[in-house]
C-alpha positions as CSV (number, residue, x, y, z in Angstrom):
1,M,-0.3,0.0,-0.1
2,N,1.0,3.2,-1.2
3,Q,1.5,6.5,0.8
4,E,-1.2,7.9,-1.6
5,T,-3.7,5.2,-0.4
6,I,-3.1,5.4,3.0
7,D,-3.7,9.3,2.8
8,R,-7.5,8.8,0.8
9,L,-8.6,5.9,3.3
10,I,-7.6,8.2,6.2
11,R,-9.4,11.5,4.5
12,E,-12.6,8.6,4.4
13,E,-12.9,8.0,7.9
14,G,-11.9,11.8,8.5
15,S,-15.1,12.5,6.7
16,R,-16.9,9.8,8.8
17,A,-15.9,11.0,11.5
18,I,-17.5,14.5,10.8
19,Q,-20.7,13.0,9.8
20,Y,-21.4,10.9,12.9
21,G,-20.4,14.1,15.0
22,R,-16.9,12.9,16.4
23,I,-15.0,16.1,15.6
24,P,-16.9,19.5,14.7
25,P,-17.0,20.0,11.0
26,N,-14.7,22.9,11.7
27,G,-12.7,21.6,14.3
28,S,-8.9,21.1,14.8
29,F,-8.2,17.2,16.2
30,F,-5.9,15.4,16.9
31,A,-5.6,11.4,17.1
32,E,-3.0,8.7,16.6
33,T,-3.3,4.8,17.0
34,I,-0.4,2.2,16.7
35,V,-1.5,-0.7,14.8
36,H,0.1,-4.4,14.6
37,A,-0.5,-6.3,11.6
38,F,0.1,-9.5,10.3
39,I,0.7,-9.7,6.5
40,D,0.6,-12.7,5.2
41,E,2.6,-14.4,2.4
42,R,-0.2,-12.9,-0.5
43,G,0.1,-9.6,0.8
44,R,-3.3,-9.3,2.6
45,I,-4.0,-8.9,6.5
46,G,-4.6,-11.2,8.6
47,R,-5.0,-10.1,12.5
48,T,-4.7,-6.4,13.4
49,V,-3.9,-5.4,17.4
50,V,-3.8,-1.9,18.6
51,K,-0.8,-1.2,20.2
52,A,-1.3,2.1,21.5
53,S,-4.6,3.5,21.2
54,S,-5.6,6.9,20.5
55,E,-7.4,6.6,24.0
56,L,-10.3,7.3,21.5
57,D,-12.3,4.1,20.8
58,F,-13.5,5.6,17.3
59,W,-9.9,6.6,16.0
60,D,-8.3,3.1,16.9
61,R,-11.4,1.5,15.1
62,A,-11.2,3.8,12.2
63,A,-7.2,3.3,12.2
64,V,-8.3,-0.7,12.2
65,R,-10.1,-0.2,9.4
66,V,-7.7,1.7,7.4
67,I,-4.8,-0.9,7.7
68,G,-7.4,-3.5,6.9
69,R,-8.2,-2.2,4.0
70,G,-4.8,-2.2,2.7
71,R,-3.2,-4.4,0.5
72,F,1.0,-4.8,0.9
73,Q,3.8,-6.5,-0.3
74,P,4.5,-9.6,1.3
75,A,7.9,-9.7,3.2
76,R,10.7,-12.2,1.5
77,C,12.9,-14.9,3.0
78,E,15.3,-16.4,0.6
79,G,13.2,-15.5,-2.4
80,R,10.0,-17.0,-1.1
81,P,7.3,-14.4,0.4
82,V,6.2,-14.6,4.0
83,G,4.1,-13.2,7.0
84,I,5.3,-11.3,9.1
85,W,4.1,-8.5,11.7
86,I,4.3,-4.8,11.1
87,E,3.6,-1.8,13.2
88,M,2.0,1.6,11.5
89,P,1.5,4.4,13.3
90,V,-2.1,5.8,12.0
91,T,-2.7,9.6,12.5
92,F,-5.5,11.4,12.5
93,S,-5.4,15.5,12.6
94,R,-6.8,18.7,11.1
95,G,-5.5,21.9,12.3
């Protein structure tokens, strides 16, 4: 998954937050969640775990959705694709 895709998914989640009243339409906010995710040998996300919470459940779930919708290049060991755990921070902010 490239940065452009990640940014688009984060914008979509931010729009959803405004729609459901999680943040005011013109207000500033900041939320960061660190997600552990298992990427299998096909580049698909398997299990996800919130390692560091934003302290706001809505944003933690949004971060897991952003990561879960991704498609990644699998890790390789001796030329063969393998599964691997990664850690990704997901930041939602405005203003």
